[in-house]
LOSELO-443217 format. One record per residue: y, x negated, z negated of N, C-alpha, C in turn; residue in three letters. Coordinates in steps of 0.02 Angstrom, whole numbers, plus 50000, padded with zeros to 5 digits. Example, Ala and Ser with C-alpha at 12.3 -4.5 7.8 and 13.67 -1.06 7.14 Angstrom:
2
497164934049610497754938549610498354934049610ala
498884935849646499474931649643500024935549606ser
***
This chain:
195
499424995750000500005000050000500614995550000met
501104997250041501704993150045502154994349984ser
502604989749973503064990249917503514996349923leu
503754997849982504195003549993503825010149979ala
503205010450001502805016449990502665017449915arg
502525012049880502405012349808503035014549771ala
503615012049793504245013949761504385021349771ala
504245023849833504345031049846503875035249803arg
503265032949794502785036649753503005036949680ala
503265031349655503505031249586504115035849578val
504585035549626505165039949623504965047349627leu
504505048949670504275055849676503965058249611ala
503585053749579503275055549515503805056849462cys
504315052449459504855053249409505255059649423trp
505405061049486505775067149502505365073249484phe
504715072949496504285078549477504275079649402gly
504245074049365504245074449292504905077449268leu
505475075049295506125077749275506195085149292leu
505945087149350505975094149370505555098449323ala
504965095849303504535099449256504865100249189ser
505185095049165505525095449100506105100349104ile
506495100149159507055104749167506805111949169ala
506265113149204505995119949208505735122149140ala
505425117649103505175119349036505745121148989ser
506275117248991506855118648949507155125448968val
507205126849032507475133249054507055139049029ala
506395138249031505945143549008506025144548933val
506045139048895506105139548822506775142548803val
507315140248833507975142948817508025150248838val
507765151848895507775158748919507375163348874gly
506805160848848506395164948804506725166148737ala
507145161448715507465162248650508075166648652ala
508365167748710508975171648716508815179148715ala
509245183148685509125190348686509165192948757pro
508705197448774508655199648843508835206948853ala
508845210848800508945217948809509655219948790ala
509905224848825510555227748808510445233448760ala
510955235048722510915240448673511045247148706cys
510645252048689510745258748714510655263548656ser
511175267248639511175271648581511125278948602cys
510735282748565510715289948574511335292848541ala
511605298148569512185301448540511925306248487val
512095304648423511875308848367512485310148323ile
512425314848279512975316848236512955313548168gly
513455315248127513515312448060512905313748017ala
512605319648023512025321347981511445316547995ala
511325314948058510775310348075510935303248051glu
511565301148057511765294448033511655293947958his
511855299147921511765299047848511025298847831val
510625302647867509905302947853509565296147864glu
509805292347912509485285847928509725280247883met
510275281047848510555275647807510375276547733ala
510295270847698510195271447626510845270447587asp
511365268047622512025267147592512555269347641thr
513005273647618513575275947659514195275447614val
514715272247640515325271547601515925270747648phe
516515271647620517125269747655517415263747618thr
517695259247657517985253347626518405249447676gly
518795244847649519235240647690518885234047701val
518855231947765518535225547782518995219847758leu
518745215847712519125210247685518995203747723gln
518365202647742518185196247772517565197247816glu
517525193147868516915193047910516775185847929gln
516145184047926515925177247945515425177948002arg
515555174448056515165174848117514825168148129asp
514155168048130513805161748144513575161348217asp
513815165948258513635166048329513065170948344gly
512635172148296512085176848305512165183048262arg
512425181848200512515187348153513215186948123arg
513465192848103514105193148069513975196047999val
514265192947949514235195547881514925198347864thr
514935204647843515555208147828515595209347753tyr
516185208447725516295210047655516825215447651glu
516635221147621517075226847614517265227847541phe
517875230047529518075232647464517975240247469val
517495242747431517285249647435517785254047399val
518015259447432518465264047398518145270847386asp
517605272447421517275278947412516535278247430ser
516095280447385515375280147396515135287047416val
514795287447473514545293947497513785294547488leu
513425288947491512695288647479512535281647452glu
512045281247408511825274747383512295272047330gly
512255265447319512665262247268512855255247292asp
513355254647335513535248047361513925243747313pro
514185246547258514615242747212515325242647237gly
515755238947201516465238647220516575234447283glu
516155229547293516185225247353515495225547385arg
515475227147449514835227747484514805222347539ala
514225219147543514095214247595513595217447644val
513795217747707513385220747759513315215747816val
512725215347847512605210747902512435214647965arg
512605211548022512465214648087512435209248140ser
512165210948197512165206348254512875205048276gly
512985199148305513655197248327513845200448393ala
513355202848430513495205448497513305212748503ser
513725216548537513565223448552512955224148596gly
512805218948636512215219148679511575219348638ala
511595216748577511005216948533511095222348479ser
511515227148493511665232748448512025230648384cys
512335224748386512725222548329513425225548331gly
513755225648273514435228348269514945223648301leu
514775217248305515245212448332515825211248284gly
516395209348311516985208048269517325214648254arg
517495215748191517875221548170518575219248149leu
519025223948140519715222348123519775221648047ala
519935215648023520035214547952520645218447929glu
520595221147868521145225147840521105232447859gly
520645234247903520555241247923520025244647879glu
520085251247873519615255247833519075257847880arg
518445257347857517875259547897517425264247856tyr
517065268447892516485272047864515895267647884val
515515265447834514955260847846514295264247829val
513825263947876513155266447866512695260247867phe
512345258847812511925252947809511225254747784ala
510745251047808510055251547784509825244547768thr
509595243547706509385236947683509925231647695asp
510555233647686511105228947693511295227147764gly
511025230847813511185229547883511465235847916arg
511925234647963512225240048002512145238348075ala
512155243548117512095242348189512595246648227ser
512685244948289513135248548333512935255948339leu
512295257248336512045264048344512015267848278cys
512165264548222512075267548157512645271948132gly
513205272348168513745276748148514355273348118gly
514305266948101514875263448072515465263548121thr
516045265748094516635266448136517265266448092ser
517835265748123518455266348085518485273048051arg
518785273147992518795279047949519385283547965ala
519365286648023519875291648040519755297847998gly
520285301747985520215307647942519675312647965pro
519635313848030519145318748054518425316048047ser
518335309548058517665306648051517435306747978tyr
517895304947933517725305147861517555312247841val
517935317147866517795324147851517105326247877ala
516915324047937516255325547964515705322847920asp
515785316647896515275313547854515255316947786val
515845318447756515865321747691515595328847695glu
515605331947754515305338547762514545338247751ala
514265332347763513545331347754513395328747683val
513785323947659513635320647596513975323747536thr
514485327747547514915329947493515465324847484gly
515945326247441516505321647433516275314947404pro
516625309647422516455303047397516625302247324gly
516325297247293516465295747223516675288447217arg
517015286647164517215279547157516595275147151pro
516645268847174516075264247169515925262347096pro
515295260747083515105258147017515435251347008ala
515455248846949515805242646934515445236246954gly
514985236547002514625230447023515105225647058ala
514975219147051515405214047080515235212547153glu
514595213147172514385211747240513955217347265thr
513765216947330513315221847359512635221447326gly
512235226747332511585227147299511095222047326gly
510515221647292509995217047310509715218347379gly
509795224547404509535226047471509865221747524asn
510515220247516510855216147566510555209147567ala
510415206347508510115199747505509405199747534asp
509025205047522508345205547549508375205947625ala
508875209547652508955210047725509105203247755gly
509525199247721509685192547747509065188147746ala
508665188647693508055184647689507565186447744ser
507495192847758507055194947812507295192447880ala
507965192547891508235189947953508105182447960glu
508185178747905508075171447906507345170047921gln
506875173847890506175172947904506015174047978asp
506325179248008506215180648079506485175048122gly
507055172148104507355166648142506905160548138thr
506635159048079506195153248071505555154148112leu
505285160148113504675161448152504815160548226ala
505375162948250505565162148320505635154848338thr
505965151048294506055143848306505385140248309ala
504925142148265504265139048264503885140448329ala
503915146548354503575148348416503875144548475val
504535144248478504875140748533504705133348530val
504705130348471504525123248463503815121948485gly
503345126248466502645125348485502565125948561ala
502915130748591502875131548664503145125348700ala
503695122548674503985116548705503495110648699ala
503155110048642502675104648632502085105348681ala
501845111348691501285112548738501495110748809val
502095113048829502335111548897502405104048906val
502695100648858502785093448863502105089948867leu
501615092248828500945089248830500625090148899gly
500695096048928500415097248995500745092749047val
501405092049042501765087749089501515080549083val
501435078049022501195071149012500495070249039leu
500045074949027499365074449052499365074349128val
499745078749159499775078949232500065072449260leu
500555069749226500865063349249500355057749245thr
499965057349192499465052049185498915052849237arg
498715058949252498205059949303498445057649371arg
499085059049386499355056849450499355049349455arg
499505045849400499525038649400498845035449412arg
498315038749386497645035949392497335037049461thr
497615041249500497335042649567497465037249616arg
***
């Protein structure tokens, strides 16, 4: 075999390896990204109340966005269902495409519907306009002042723990898939070299 032919064979092998790695990365990254858009059924206040374990009105004081999830802290002014305490911590997806609430306006008053410390775009959470609050209170009865708790209930913390466990499991699956793909690429490269 001539030197030029050998050099072309080595280059072709390297380009094939790089293409395989690029394709593997694209598959892994694509698999980790959310793929579905959010689609909500149109339901009324009664159904939203029925699906939530905590319903309150409160002013959004702070929100922290990590790119995937947003954590909201509300100062509760009226409890309609459950016991969120004086300050409630609620979590949601960062993007409306994943049914998350996204960014809300700090300093604004909201009606919040949460289950296990989480709220979603389809769950009914919205700005607390007078007619919307009246619709919700028609189902729950008038609101009451919050209990003297300093933070949101344990349900919010349990919801965060469940989300973290899901994130770790996803990362483990993606990492294992990447390792398998890399192993296959290495085996195929060695077989080509021995031929």
